[in-house]
C-alpha positions as CSV (number, residue, x, y, z in Angstrom):
1,M,-0.2,0.1,0.1
2,C,1.6,3.6,-1.1
3,T,1.1,6.5,-2.8
4,V,4.0,7.5,-4.9
5,T,4.5,10.5,-7.2
6,I,7.3,11.8,-9.3
7,V,7.7,15.5,-10.3
8,P,10.4,17.0,-12.7
9,H,12.0,20.3,-12.2
10,P,14.7,22.0,-14.1
11,R,17.6,20.2,-12.8
12,G,16.4,16.6,-12.1
13,V,13.5,14.8,-10.4
14,R,11.8,14.5,-6.9
15,L,10.2,11.1,-6.1
16,L,8.0,10.9,-3.2
17,C,6.6,7.8,-1.4
18,N,3.9,7.4,1.4
19,R,4.1,4.0,2.8
20,D,1.0,2.4,4.3
21,E,1.2,-0.6,6.4
22,R,-0.8,-2.6,9.0
23,R,-0.3,-1.4,12.4
24,I,1.1,-4.8,13.6
25,R,3.9,-5.0,10.8
26,P,7.6,-4.3,12.5
27,D,9.4,-0.8,11.9
28,A,11.6,-0.7,9.0
29,W,15.4,-0.5,9.2
30,P,16.3,3.1,8.5
31,P,18.0,3.9,5.1
32,M,21.9,2.8,4.9
33,V,23.9,3.0,1.8
34,H,24.2,-0.9,0.5
35,A,26.6,-2.3,-1.7
36,L,25.0,-4.0,-4.8
37,G,27.3,-5.5,-7.0
38,R,28.9,-2.8,-8.7
39,R,26.4,-0.2,-7.7
40,R,26.2,1.8,-4.3
41,A,22.4,2.3,-2.9
42,I,20.4,3.6,-0.2
43,F,17.3,2.3,0.9
44,P,15.1,1.6,4.0
45,V,14.7,-2.2,4.7
46,D,11.7,-4.4,5.8
47,P,13.2,-6.8,8.4
48,Q,10.1,-9.1,7.6
49,G,11.4,-10.0,4.2
50,G,14.9,-8.0,3.9
51,G,13.9,-6.1,0.7
52,T,12.4,-2.5,0.2
53,W,9.7,-0.6,-1.2
54,V,11.9,2.6,-2.3
55,G,15.3,3.5,-3.3
56,V,18.3,5.1,-5.4
57,N,21.5,4.2,-6.4
58,D,24.7,6.1,-7.7
59,A,23.7,6.2,-11.2
60,G,20.4,8.2,-9.9
61,L,18.1,5.5,-10.7
62,A,15.1,6.0,-8.5
63,V,13.3,2.7,-7.9
64,T,9.7,2.1,-5.8
65,L,7.4,-0.9,-5.4
66,L,3.5,-0.7,-5.0
67,N,1.7,-4.0,-4.5
68,V,-1.4,-4.6,-6.8
69,H,-4.5,-5.5,-5.8
70,G,-7.5,-7.3,-7.5
71,T,-6.0,-9.4,-9.8
72,T,-4.9,-12.5,-7.9
73,A,-6.7,-13.8,-4.7
74,R,-4.5,-14.3,-1.8
75,G,-3.7,-18.1,-0.8
76,E,-4.1,-19.0,-4.6
77,R,-0.4,-19.7,-4.7
78,G,2.3,-19.6,-2.4
79,P,4.3,-19.7,-0.4
80,F,5.7,-16.3,-1.6
81,R,8.8,-14.4,-1.9
82,S,9.0,-10.6,-0.2
83,R,8.1,-8.3,-3.1
84,G,10.7,-5.8,-1.7
85,L,13.7,-7.8,-3.0
86,V,12.3,-7.1,-6.6
87,V,13.6,-3.3,-5.9
88,R,17.1,-4.6,-4.5
89,E,17.6,-6.5,-8.0
90,L,16.5,-3.5,-9.8
91,L,18.8,-1.1,-7.8
92,L,21.8,-3.0,-9.4
93,C,21.1,-1.5,-12.7
94,R,22.8,1.5,-14.2
95,S,20.1,2.6,-16.6
96,L,16.5,2.6,-17.5
97,P,16.9,-0.2,-20.4
98,D,19.1,-2.1,-18.0
99,A,15.9,-2.3,-16.0
100,A,13.7,-3.0,-18.7
101,A,15.7,-6.0,-19.4
102,A,16.2,-6.9,-15.6
103,V,12.4,-6.9,-15.2
104,M,11.7,-9.6,-17.9
105,G,13.8,-12.1,-15.9
106,I,11.9,-11.9,-12.4
107,P,10.3,-14.9,-11.9
108,V,6.8,-13.7,-11.5
109,R,5.5,-16.2,-9.9
110,A,7.6,-16.3,-6.8
111,F,5.6,-13.0,-5.8
112,E,2.4,-11.7,-5.3
113,P,1.2,-9.0,-7.7
114,F,3.2,-5.7,-8.0
115,R,4.1,-2.9,-10.0
116,V,7.5,-1.4,-9.9
117,V,8.2,2.3,-10.8
118,I,11.6,3.6,-12.1
119,A,12.8,7.1,-12.7
120,H,15.9,8.0,-14.5
121,D,17.0,10.6,-16.9
122,G,13.7,12.3,-17.7
123,Q,12.0,8.9,-18.4
124,V,9.6,6.4,-16.4
125,L,9.3,2.7,-16.3
126,V,6.3,1.1,-14.8
127,A,6.4,-2.6,-14.9
128,T,3.2,-4.5,-13.6
129,S,2.9,-8.1,-12.6
130,A,-0.4,-9.9,-12.2
131,G,1.3,-12.7,-10.6
132,S,1.0,-15.5,-13.7
133,A,1.2,-13.6,-16.9
134,P,4.4,-12.1,-18.4
135,I,5.3,-8.6,-16.7
136,H,3.9,-5.7,-18.9
137,R,6.2,-2.7,-19.4
138,S,5.6,0.7,-20.4
139,F,8.0,4.0,-20.9
140,L,6.5,7.2,-20.0
141,P,8.2,10.5,-20.6
142,L,8.9,12.8,-17.4
143,S,7.4,15.9,-19.0
144,A,4.9,16.4,-16.1
145,P,3.9,15.1,-12.6
146,R,3.1,11.2,-12.4
147,L,1.1,9.3,-10.0
148,F,0.9,5.8,-8.9
149,T,-1.1,4.7,-6.2
150,S,-2.7,1.2,-4.4
151,S,-4.4,0.4,-1.2
152,S,-5.9,-3.2,0.2
153,L,-9.2,-1.4,0.0
154,G,-8.9,-2.0,-3.4
155,D,-6.8,-0.2,-6.1
156,E,-10.0,1.0,-7.8
157,V,-11.6,2.3,-4.4
158,V,-8.8,4.8,-3.9
159,G,-7.4,5.5,-7.1
160,P,-10.0,8.0,-8.6
161,P,-10.4,10.3,-5.9
162,R,-6.5,10.4,-5.2
163,R,-5.9,11.4,-8.7
164,R,-8.6,14.1,-8.7
165,L,-6.7,15.4,-5.5
166,F,-3.4,15.0,-7.7
167,E,-4.7,17.1,-10.7
168,R,-6.2,20.0,-8.3
169,M,-3.4,19.8,-5.8
170,V,-0.3,19.3,-8.0
171,I,-0.9,19.5,-12.1
172,R,-2.9,22.7,-11.6
173,S,-0.8,24.4,-8.5
174,N,-0.7,28.0,-8.5
175,T,2.5,27.6,-6.6
176,G,4.4,25.1,-8.6
177,W,4.5,21.1,-8.8
178,L,7.0,20.6,-6.0
179,R,5.3,22.8,-3.3
180,G,2.0,21.1,-4.4
181,Q,3.4,17.6,-4.2
182,A,4.6,18.2,-0.8
183,R,1.1,19.2,0.3
184,F,-0.5,16.3,-1.8
185,H,1.6,14.0,0.3
186,N,0.3,15.6,3.6
187,H,-3.1,15.3,2.7
188,R,-6.0,13.7,4.7
189,W,-9.7,14.3,4.1
190,S,-11.4,14.2,7.6
191,R,-14.3,12.2,7.0
192,R,-12.5,9.5,4.9
193,P,-9.1,9.1,6.2
194,E,-9.0,5.7,5.1
195,I,-9.0,6.6,1.4
196,S,-6.8,9.5,2.3
197,V,-3.1,10.2,1.2
198,R,-1.9,10.3,4.4
199,M,-4.0,7.4,5.4
200,E,-5.4,6.0,8.7
201,R,-7.6,3.2,9.7
202,D,-8.2,0.5,12.4
203,D,-5.5,-2.1,11.1
204,A,-3.6,0.6,8.8
205,L,-1.6,3.9,8.5
206,T,0.6,6.0,6.7
207,V,4.1,4.8,8.5
208,S,6.8,6.9,6.9
209,R,7.5,9.0,4.0
210,T,10.4,9.0,1.5
211,T,11.6,11.9,-0.2
212,I,14.3,11.1,-3.3
213,D,16.0,14.0,-5.1
214,V,18.3,13.5,-8.0
215,T,19.5,17.0,-8.9
216,D,22.1,17.2,-11.4
217,G,22.7,13.5,-11.3
218,V,23.4,13.5,-7.7
219,P,20.9,11.3,-5.7
220,H,19.7,12.4,-2.2
221,L,17.5,10.4,0.1
222,V,15.4,11.4,3.0
223,Y,13.3,9.4,4.9
224,E,10.7,10.4,7.5
225,A,9.4,8.0,10.1
226,P,7.1,8.3,11.8
227,V,5.1,10.3,9.4
228,W,3.4,12.1,12.1
229,S,6.2,14.1,13.9
230,S,7.4,15.6,10.6
231,L,4.2,15.9,8.8
232,H,1.5,16.9,11.3
């Protein structure tokens, strides 16, 4: 469960990721620099599976992962590997073409459905696995802000209202895309907190926000958890 936005600016790109998780899930380990083959990458770690949901490497390749809901029933197959391991694998790549080739080698039946979003050099690669069929890839130009979101309530439940809000707060922001992006990731509807970008319900809530900046080719990551202390 996540909400991810990617916003271009004259010197690079900014990716923001709200991570929504069950209240009983262990806290993530804070970001560290990890050696991955020939690459170095910074990312937090999920102690349950050893993977991560967001990170950036020294080539400026930013990778994030969202769960996909509503395509394959839980319990239909398994046991599954942690989807966060996919992000670690893709952070080995040095370019978007490398990542596009790497995603086709992912053993999709080993994981529950997922979507990885990879930003690099003015483009975004979106690769989606339904859990059985081959991964679907698409390349998107990063000429305007992009939104990706998911929820265990159902992606079709949270997607439309969050997209309308994104259009109003970010795309049509009169203070600039970056300021609009920051406000969007802190937004909560008082009467519908369960579908909000900064969400909360009895069993889950937004637990962290990660900001990745790649400016003039130099990556930088800021991790805020718990999200309440920095965003309230």
